[in-house]
N, C-alpha and C positions, 0 to 999 in steps of 0.2 A: 504494500500500500504506500509506504513512504517513498520507495524507489519510483513508483509510477508518478507520484506527486512531484518528486524532484525532477523527473524527466519532463513533466508538463511545464514546470517553472523554467527549466533550462531552455526548452523550446520557445517559450514565450519571450525570454530574454534575448535569444538569438533572433527571433522575428522582430522584436523591437529595435535591436541594434542594426539589423539589416535595413529596416525602414528608415532609421535615422541616417544611416550612411548613404542610402540611395537618394535621399531628398536633395542634396546639392546637385546630383547628376540630373534629376528631374527638372530642377529649376534652371539649370544651364541649357537644357535641351528644349525648354518651352519656346513656343513660337514668338511670343511677345517679348521684345527686348526691354530691359529695365529703363533705359533712356531712349526715347523715340528720336531717331536721327532726323526726321522730317520736321520736327518742331524745335523752337528755340529752347535752350536750357532753362530750367526754373531758376529763380533768383538765388536759392541756396547753392545750387550746383555751379552757377557762374561765380559765386563768391569763393567756393572751395575748389572748384574744378571737378571734373568727372571722377577723379581719383583723389582720395583724401591725402595720402602720404606719398605721392609720386616723387616729389623733389626733396623729401626729408633725408637729411644726412645724419640724423641723430640715431646712433646705434647703441646707446646706453651710456652708463657711467664710464668715466675714464679710470681705468684700473692702474694707470701709471702713478696716480697720486693717492696713496692710502692714508686715511686719517688715523689718528691714534685709536679711536673707537673700533675701526675696522681691523686694525692690527691686533688689538686685544682679543677681538672676537675670533679672528683666524687662528691666533696662537692657542686660545682655549679649545677650539675645535680640534686642532692638531694634537694637543696634549691629551684630550679625551680619546681620540682615535688610537694614539700610540699606547695609551693605558689599556684600552680594550684589547688591542691586538697582542700586547705582550702578556696579558693574563690568560689568553687561550692557548 
């Protein structure tokens, strides 16, 4: 009984995941484009452009400059890792 219920739950989860993963493909293959090329762009799209981060060069924080807080955090993490690895 429990095995059959587990199989039903697993099948439901697989079906839900498959539906969720196929949704982007369905949206990409739909006939209607997101922005109609025959009409002018809406005001928000002309302000931001059709793609929000096309020209962005920000790739995250600069790891060349470590603050004291970051160094303390990294050293405590490394200390804990070496302690755990040496105890095994």
